[in-house]
N, C-alpha and C positions, 0 to 999 in steps of 0.2 A: 503493500500500500504506500509507504513513504516514497518509494521509487516513482510511482505514478504521480504523486503530488509534486515531486521535484521536476518531473518531466513537464507537467502542466505549467508550473511557475517559469521554467526555462522557456517554454514556448511563448508564454505571455510576455516575458521580458524581451525576447527576440522580435516579436511582432511590434511591441512598443518602440523599441530602438529603431526598427526599420521605418516606422511611421515618422519618428522624429527626424531621421536622416532624409527622408523624402521631403518633408516639410521645409527643411533647411535649404534644399536646392532651389526653391522658388523665391527665396529672399535674395535681393540684390546685394552682393558684397562689394560691388564696385564703388569706390569712393567718388563723391561728387567732384566735378572738374570746374575750374574757373575759366577755362578756355576750351572751345570745341571747334573743329573744322567741319563745315557743313558737307554732308554726303546725303543724297536723297534716298535714305533707307529708314526702315522701322527702327533699326539700332540707334540712329541719330535721335529719333524721338525719345527713345528710352533713356539715352544718356543725358539729353537736355532736360527731360522731365525729372530725372534723378538729381541732376545738379541744381535745378531751380527749387525743388522741394527741400533738399537736404543741405544747401549752402546758403549762408547769410551774406555772401559776397556777390559782387556783380559777376555775371557769366557772359563772356565774349564769344561770339560766333563769327569766325572768319571763313573765307572761301578758298578753295583750290584754284578756281578760275574766276576772273573778274565777272561781277554781276552788275548790270546797270540798275538804277533805281526802278525802272519800269519792267524789269525782268526778275523781280524777286521770286524765288521758288515758292510754289504754293504750299509746300510742307512748312516752310518758315513763315509764310504769311499767316498760317493758322495760328502760330504761337503769338505773333504780333497782334492779330485781331482779338485773340482771347484776352491779352493784357489790356488792350484798349477798351473792349466791351465790358470789362470788369472794373473799370475806373482808372486804369493806368494812363499815364501821359506818354504819347509817342512824339518824340522830337527828332529833328534832322540836324546833324552837325555838318556844316559846309566845309569844304577843304580849307586849310589854313590860308590866310591872306585873301579870301574871297568875300565879296558882299553876299549876304544872305538874300534869297528871293523874298518878295513881300509876304508870301504865305506858303511856307513849305508844307503846311498841314494838308493843303489841297492834294499834294502828291500822296500823302499817307491815306487819304480818304479812299484812294484807289484800292489799297490793300484790304481794308475792311469790306468795301463793296464787293470785291472779288470773292473774299472768304464767305460772306453772307450768301452770295449766289451759289457757290459750290455747296454750301450747307443745305440750302433749299432744294437744289437739284438732287442731291444724294439722299436727303431725308435723314441725315445724321447730324448730331451735334459733335463738337470737338471731343476728343477722348478725355476720360477722367484725368489722365496724367497731364495733358495739355492745360486743362482748366485749372487743376490744382496747382500746377507749377507756375503758370504765368499770371494767376490772378492777383498776386501780391507784388507785381513787378511793373516798373516803368520801362520803356524801351527807347534807346537812342540809336538811330541809324547814322553811322559815321561815313560820310562821303569823302572821296579823294579823286585826284585826277591822274590819269596815266601819262606817260611821256608824250603821247600824241594829243593830249588835251581832253580826252574823253572822260566823262564822269562815271564813276563806279562806286559800289558799296564796298567800303573797306572792311567794315565789320558791323554787326548788330550786337548791341550791348543790352542785356536784361539786368536792370538795376533794381535792387530791393526798394520797394515803395515805402515811404515814410508812413508810420502809423498815425492815426488821428491824434493821439495824445502827444506825440512828439511834434506835430505841426502846431498844436496849440501852445506849446512851450516856447516857440520862437517868437 
């Protein structure tokens, strides 16, 4: 009889340990990054979401190839639109030593409009990760000029948004 009891306890312990180990595999052990390079993949969304949720620092997104302001990748537009629609400020930084246009926000309205259209056509809202990660961020789109004088997006910076109480203190 005691042998049968030990066997049952061993089996219960083995099943419990296996369940714990399987559960650990779904937890992201990747530390948040303060800088990412954009690649149009689901892995990018996962890394950006992880960084935005788990880091209190700004998160910079740069590009392997130059991207013009009017050719912002839809995958990144989603993140910008979520930040803006949840109360975040979206700003554009002009290249150094250049005059700013009268209203750069008009350019950014394009991003939100495109994202809203995509959302309506697909019948889906942004992923939980995108909403959760971007909802407490402001966004700065930093522009630069290439040697030929063309304008491109140097990087997109997701900046932690000030909380209401810290705004009151100022």
